[in-house]
C-alpha positions as CSV (number, residue, x, y, z in Angstrom):
1,M,-10.1,-2.5,14.1
2,E,-10.0,-1.3,10.5
3,N,-10.3,-3.6,7.6
4,Q,-7.0,-4.2,6.0
5,E,-8.6,-3.9,2.6
6,Q,-9.6,-0.3,3.4
7,E,-6.1,0.7,4.5
8,R,-4.6,-0.1,1.1
9,Q,-4.2,2.7,-1.3
10,S,-5.3,2.7,-4.9
11,F,-5.4,4.8,-8.0
12,S,-7.6,4.4,-11.0
13,K,-8.3,5.7,-14.5
14,H,-11.2,5.5,-17.0
15,L,-9.5,4.8,-20.3
16,T,-9.7,7.1,-23.3
17,Q,-10.0,5.8,-26.9
18,N,-6.4,6.9,-27.5
19,E,-5.1,5.1,-24.5
20,V,-6.8,1.9,-25.6
21,K,-5.5,2.3,-29.2
22,D,-2.0,3.0,-28.0
23,R,-2.1,0.4,-25.2
24,I,-0.8,2.9,-22.7
25,I,-2.4,4.5,-19.6
26,F,-1.7,8.1,-18.6
27,F,-2.0,9.4,-15.0
28,S,-1.6,12.8,-13.6
29,Y,1.5,13.0,-11.4
30,T,-0.6,13.9,-8.4
31,D,-2.7,10.7,-8.7
32,V,0.3,8.4,-8.5
33,A,3.0,10.4,-6.6
34,P,2.4,8.6,-3.3
35,F,3.2,5.2,-4.9
36,F,6.4,5.8,-6.8
37,E,9.7,7.6,-6.7
38,F,10.3,9.4,-10.0
39,Q,13.2,10.5,-12.0
40,E,12.3,12.2,-15.2
41,G,12.7,10.0,-18.3
42,R,13.7,6.9,-16.3
43,L,11.7,3.7,-16.7
44,F,10.3,2.0,-13.6
45,F,8.5,-1.4,-13.2
46,V,4.9,-1.9,-12.1
47,D,4.3,-5.5,-11.1
48,V,0.6,-6.3,-11.0
49,T,-1.6,-9.4,-10.5
50,D,-4.9,-9.5,-12.2
51,S,-8.2,-10.8,-10.8
52,L,-7.4,-14.3,-12.2
53,G,-4.1,-14.4,-10.4
54,K,-1.9,-13.9,-13.5
55,A,1.2,-11.8,-12.9
56,W,2.1,-8.9,-15.3
57,T,5.0,-6.4,-15.4
58,F,4.2,-3.0,-16.9
59,I,6.7,-0.3,-17.8
60,G,6.2,3.2,-16.5
61,T,7.8,6.5,-17.3
62,F,7.6,9.9,-15.6
63,Y,7.5,13.1,-17.7
64,A,7.5,16.8,-16.9
65,N,6.1,18.8,-19.8
66,P,5.9,22.6,-19.4
67,K,2.6,22.7,-21.4
68,V,0.7,19.8,-19.8
69,G,2.5,19.4,-16.5
70,K,3.9,16.3,-14.8
71,Y,2.4,12.9,-15.8
72,V,3.2,9.2,-15.8
73,S,2.7,6.8,-18.6
74,I,2.3,3.0,-18.0
75,K,2.7,0.8,-21.0
76,C,0.7,-2.5,-20.9
77,P,0.4,-3.7,-24.5
78,Q,0.0,-7.5,-23.9
79,F,-2.3,-6.9,-20.9
80,S,-4.5,-4.5,-23.0
81,S,-4.7,-7.0,-25.9
82,E,-5.5,-10.1,-23.7
83,K,-8.1,-8.3,-21.6
84,G,-9.7,-6.6,-24.6
85,L,-9.7,-3.2,-22.9
86,K,-12.2,-0.6,-24.2
87,A,-12.7,3.1,-23.9
88,N,-14.3,4.0,-20.6
89,D,-13.1,0.8,-18.9
90,E,-11.9,1.7,-15.4
91,V,-8.5,0.3,-14.5
92,I,-7.9,0.2,-10.7
93,F,-4.5,-0.4,-9.2
94,T,-4.5,-1.3,-5.5
95,E,-1.2,-1.5,-3.6
96,R,-0.4,-4.9,-2.2
97,P,1.2,-5.3,1.3
98,R,5.0,-5.6,0.9
99,R,6.9,-8.6,2.1
100,E,10.6,-8.7,2.9
101,S,11.3,-11.1,0.0
102,D,9.7,-8.7,-2.5
103,A,11.6,-6.7,-5.1
104,P,12.4,-3.1,-4.1
105,W,9.5,-1.7,-6.3
106,K,5.9,-1.8,-5.2
107,K,3.4,-4.4,-6.4
108,F,-0.3,-4.0,-7.1
109,N,-3.5,-5.9,-7.8
110,V,-5.2,-4.6,-10.9
111,I,-9.0,-4.8,-11.5
112,I,-10.8,-3.8,-14.7
113,K,-14.4,-2.6,-14.4
114,R,-16.7,-2.2,-17.4
115,N,-20.0,-0.4,-17.6
116,I,-22.8,-2.6,-19.0
117,R,-26.4,-1.6,-19.5
118,L,-28.9,-4.1,-18.1
119,F,-32.7,-3.5,-18.0
120,G,-32.1,0.2,-18.7
121,Q,-29.6,0.6,-15.8
122,D,-25.9,1.3,-16.0
123,I,-24.0,-1.3,-14.0
124,W,-20.3,-1.3,-13.4
125,R,-18.9,-4.9,-13.1
126,E,-15.5,-6.4,-12.7
127,L,-14.2,-7.9,-16.0
128,K,-13.0,-11.4,-15.4
129,V,-11.0,-12.3,-18.6
């Protein structure tokens, strides 16, 4: 029997300096297509729960640009500020199992991992803020 945790799908991104500054995360369309139904220019909600159990709602938008291709932006200004996100932090979205009482959009758990240097070794650890 497979572990339920392994069956869940996720997508992640190492943040750039610009994403941190603008408090927005950009994903390639191919990274997030299995999770959302898109209509160009329309907003969609991304409900997440952080590692401390706090609920957040992010706003996402799908774009198709002839020069850079299809991509998705997820705005998370308050989350970014409160968590103190930095360039190179990894933000991981893991899809939560859906319940009948849930809203029609998907919900996710979000984990932030930060690289720290300890005794000359790079260690990725979960940020609990």
